[in-house]
C-alpha positions as CSV (number, residue, x, y, z in Angstrom):
1,M,-60.1,17.1,36.3
2,L,-62.6,19.2,37.8
3,D,-63.2,22.5,35.7
4,V,-61.9,24.6,38.2
5,V,-62.8,28.5,37.2
6,L,-59.8,31.0,38.6
7,P,-60.0,34.8,40.5
8,E,-57.4,37.1,39.9
9,G,-54.7,36.4,41.9
10,V,-54.7,32.9,42.0
11,R,-53.0,30.7,39.8
12,I,-52.2,26.5,39.2
13,A,-49.5,25.7,40.7
14,G,-47.3,23.1,38.6
15,P,-44.4,20.7,39.6
16,K,-42.1,23.6,39.6
17,D,-43.5,25.3,42.6
18,W,-43.3,22.6,44.6
19,Q,-41.1,24.6,47.2
20,L,-43.2,27.3,47.3
21,L,-46.3,25.9,48.0
22,G,-44.6,23.3,50.8
23,D,-42.9,26.7,52.4
24,I,-46.0,28.7,52.0
25,T,-47.8,26.0,54.1
26,A,-45.7,25.0,56.3
27,E,-45.0,29.2,57.2
28,A,-49.3,28.6,58.0
29,F,-49.3,25.9,59.7
30,A,-46.5,27.0,61.8
31,E,-49.2,27.7,65.1
32,D,-51.3,24.3,64.2
33,P,-51.8,22.5,67.4
34,V,-52.0,19.0,65.9
35,N,-48.3,20.2,63.5
36,R,-46.8,21.6,66.9
37,W,-47.2,18.5,68.3
38,I,-46.1,16.2,66.0
39,F,-42.9,17.9,65.0
40,D,-42.2,19.9,67.5
41,S,-40.3,22.5,64.9
42,P,-40.5,25.1,61.9
43,K,-38.2,23.7,59.9
44,A,-38.7,19.8,60.2
45,L,-42.9,21.4,59.6
46,R,-41.1,22.9,55.8
47,A,-39.2,19.7,55.0
48,C,-42.5,17.6,55.8
49,F,-44.4,20.2,53.4
50,R,-41.9,20.1,50.8
51,V,-41.9,16.4,50.3
52,F,-45.6,16.4,50.2
53,A,-45.8,19.1,47.3
54,R,-43.0,17.8,45.6
55,D,-44.0,13.9,45.0
56,V,-47.4,14.0,45.9
57,Y,-49.5,17.3,45.2
58,A,-48.0,19.4,43.0
59,K,-47.5,16.3,40.9
60,R,-50.8,13.8,40.7
61,G,-52.7,16.4,42.7
62,M,-54.3,19.9,42.2
63,C,-52.2,22.7,43.7
64,H,-52.9,26.5,43.1
65,L,-51.6,29.3,44.8
66,A,-53.0,32.9,45.5
67,G,-49.1,34.7,45.6
68,E,-46.9,34.6,47.9
69,H,-48.9,34.2,50.6
70,G,-51.6,31.5,49.8
71,A,-51.5,27.7,49.2
72,A,-54.0,24.5,48.4
73,M,-52.6,21.5,48.5
74,W,-55.7,18.4,47.0
75,A,-56.6,15.6,45.4
76,H,-58.9,13.1,44.3
77,S,-59.4,10.2,46.6
78,D,-59.0,7.8,43.6
79,V,-54.7,9.1,43.5
80,S,-52.6,8.0,45.9
81,G,-50.8,9.9,48.6
82,D,-48.0,7.3,48.8
83,L,-44.7,8.0,49.1
84,S,-41.6,6.8,46.7
85,G,-38.7,5.3,48.3
86,L,-36.3,8.4,47.6
87,A,-39.2,10.5,48.8
88,S,-39.6,9.1,51.7
89,L,-36.9,8.9,52.4
90,A,-35.7,13.0,52.3
91,L,-39.1,12.6,54.7
92,A,-37.5,10.8,56.9
93,L,-34.0,12.5,57.0
94,G,-36.0,16.0,56.8
95,V,-37.8,15.0,59.6
96,S,-35.0,13.4,62.0
97,R,-33.1,15.9,61.9
98,H,-35.0,19.2,62.2
99,G,-37.4,17.8,64.4
100,G,-38.6,17.2,68.1
101,R,-37.5,13.8,69.6
102,G,-40.4,10.9,68.6
103,A,-41.0,13.9,65.9
104,L,-40.9,11.0,62.8
105,A,-42.6,8.4,65.1
106,R,-45.5,11.3,65.4
107,A,-45.7,11.6,62.3
108,I,-45.6,8.1,60.8
109,E,-48.4,7.7,63.8
110,A,-50.7,10.4,62.1
111,G,-50.4,9.4,58.8
112,K,-51.9,6.2,59.7
113,R,-54.4,7.2,61.9
114,M,-55.2,9.7,59.1
115,E,-54.9,7.1,56.2
116,K,-57.3,5.2,58.4
117,A,-60.3,7.9,59.4
118,H,-59.8,8.6,55.8
119,P,-64.1,8.6,54.0
120,K,-64.2,4.9,51.0
121,A,-66.9,7.7,49.0
122,A,-65.1,9.1,46.2
123,H,-64.3,12.9,46.9
124,M,-61.7,15.6,46.6
125,Y,-59.6,16.2,49.2
126,L,-57.9,19.1,50.9
127,F,-55.0,18.2,52.7
128,T,-53.5,21.5,52.8
129,I,-54.5,24.9,52.9
130,G,-53.1,27.7,54.3
131,V,-52.7,31.4,53.9
132,T,-49.2,33.2,55.7
133,K,-49.8,35.5,58.5
134,P,-49.2,38.9,56.7
135,A,-52.2,38.1,54.1
136,R,-54.8,36.6,56.3
137,G,-58.4,38.0,56.6
138,T,-57.7,40.1,53.1
139,G,-59.7,37.2,51.4
140,Q,-57.2,34.4,50.2
141,G,-58.2,31.4,51.5
142,H,-62.1,32.1,50.4
143,A,-60.3,32.7,46.4
144,L,-58.2,30.0,46.6
145,I,-60.9,26.8,48.3
146,S,-64.4,28.3,46.8
147,P,-63.4,27.6,42.8
148,V,-62.6,24.6,43.9
149,L,-65.5,23.2,45.8
150,E,-67.8,25.5,42.7
151,A,-66.1,22.7,40.6
152,C,-67.0,19.8,42.8
153,D,-70.6,21.1,42.7
154,R,-70.9,21.1,39.1
155,R,-69.6,17.0,39.0
156,G,-71.8,16.0,42.0
157,L,-68.7,15.3,44.0
158,A,-68.4,15.7,47.6
159,C,-65.3,17.2,49.4
160,Y,-62.7,15.6,52.7
161,L,-60.4,17.1,55.6
162,E,-58.9,16.6,58.5
163,N,-59.2,20.1,60.4
164,S,-56.3,20.0,63.1
165,N,-56.8,23.3,64.2
166,P,-60.2,24.5,66.4
167,E,-59.7,28.0,65.1
168,N,-59.9,26.9,61.7
169,F,-63.7,25.4,61.8
170,G,-65.7,28.5,61.0
171,F,-63.9,29.0,57.9
172,Y,-64.4,25.6,57.1
173,S,-69.1,25.0,58.2
174,A,-69.2,28.8,56.2
175,H,-67.7,26.5,53.0
176,G,-70.3,23.7,53.9
177,F,-67.8,21.2,55.7
178,E,-69.3,19.6,58.9
179,H,-68.0,17.9,61.6
180,M,-67.6,13.9,61.6
181,E,-65.8,12.9,64.0
182,H,-63.0,13.3,65.6
183,F,-59.4,11.2,66.5
184,A,-55.8,11.7,68.0
185,A,-53.9,12.4,65.8
186,G,-51.7,10.1,68.2
187,E,-51.1,9.0,71.4
188,G,-51.5,11.7,73.6
189,G,-52.2,13.7,70.5
190,P,-54.6,16.5,69.9
191,P,-57.7,15.9,68.1
192,L,-58.0,16.3,64.1
193,Q,-62.0,16.4,62.9
194,A,-62.0,15.1,60.2
195,M,-65.4,17.5,58.0
196,W,-67.5,16.3,55.3
197,R,-69.2,18.2,52.2
198,A,-71.7,17.1,49.9
199,A,-71.8,17.9,47.1
200,R,-74.3,21.1,46.5
């Protein structure tokens, strides 16, 4: 496990925090081009992130919260991101109920494409990081990401993410992530940008 030194105002999120993790992330990604194209509904987006927070990242990964306005979900590349049968059913029901027509099929296809593009080398995977609108520009994104990057540097561990919003490129680039490739989230969908950060 990484030795992450968190700043004041940021705390470890445990399994009981899955709902808050999912809700903050969904709100932060509400205007994200890729997620809007996939889900076409804030409620479907929230249902998706709640399931992944509860059944993958808060259980098997590493999650942090900055008050009630910032959240980040990480996992080592050795950790399986697969959902159990019940979790898959919960995801399918939530997306089908609240999402636009074809949302579930688009979500499945995007997941397959993300998995195919995922690097094989060992790394920490940043599944999501987000700050809600009222807290943007206050440094919470930096406070969430920097401690993990510093811990990865101490361990000589690289990091990887998929940037789903071109507006966030500057933030990731400023924290050492570099462009690898663009790939479509699905047929006719907007691009995801694979980004890699070598350990320093």
